[in-house]
C-alpha positions as CSV (number, residue, x, y, z in Angstrom):
1,M,-24.2,-20.2,70.3
2,K,-21.7,-17.7,69.0
3,I,-21.6,-14.0,70.0
4,I,-23.9,-11.9,67.9
5,K,-22.5,-8.6,66.5
6,R,-24.5,-5.6,65.8
7,E,-24.1,-6.0,62.1
8,D,-25.5,-9.5,62.2
9,I,-28.9,-8.6,63.7
10,P,-30.8,-8.6,60.4
11,K,-29.4,-12.1,59.6
12,W,-30.5,-13.4,63.0
13,G,-34.0,-11.8,62.5
14,K,-34.3,-13.9,59.3
15,K,-33.2,-17.0,61.3
16,I,-36.0,-16.3,63.8
17,N,-38.5,-16.1,61.0
18,Q,-37.2,-19.4,59.5
19,L,-37.6,-21.1,62.9
20,K,-41.1,-19.8,63.3
21,K,-42.1,-21.2,59.9
22,R,-40.6,-24.6,60.9
23,I,-42.6,-24.6,64.1
24,D,-45.8,-23.9,62.2
25,R,-45.2,-26.7,59.7
26,A,-44.3,-29.1,62.5
27,E,-47.5,-28.3,64.5
28,I,-49.6,-28.8,61.4
29,S,-48.0,-32.1,60.6
30,G,-48.2,-33.2,64.2
31,N,-44.4,-33.6,64.6
32,Y,-43.8,-32.0,68.0
33,E,-40.3,-33.4,68.7
34,K,-38.3,-30.3,67.8
35,V,-40.8,-27.6,68.5
36,E,-39.6,-26.9,72.1
37,F,-36.0,-26.9,70.9
38,R,-36.8,-24.3,68.2
39,K,-38.7,-22.2,70.6
40,M,-35.7,-22.3,73.0
41,R,-33.4,-21.2,70.1
42,I,-35.7,-18.3,69.3
43,K,-35.7,-17.2,72.9
44,K,-31.9,-17.3,73.1
45,I,-31.5,-15.3,69.9
46,K,-34.0,-12.7,71.1
47,N,-32.3,-12.3,74.4
48,S,-28.9,-11.9,72.8
49,I,-30.3,-9.2,70.4
50,N,-31.8,-7.4,73.3
51,E,-28.5,-7.4,75.2
52,I,-26.8,-5.8,72.2
53,M,-29.5,-3.2,71.8
54,K,-29.2,-2.3,75.5
55,K,-25.5,-1.6,75.0
56,I,-26.1,0.8,72.1
């Protein structure tokens, strides 16, 4: 994953919301293959955003 800049935080917030919607749709349809991967991606994005916010 590339390094997140402070200006890109709103874009990554939108990406988190997209991943959450995909998780919801996958759980409804019963397709659990990518759910854990998407949850991991959300966690990585949140951690990197928190690191940026600590530096500010």
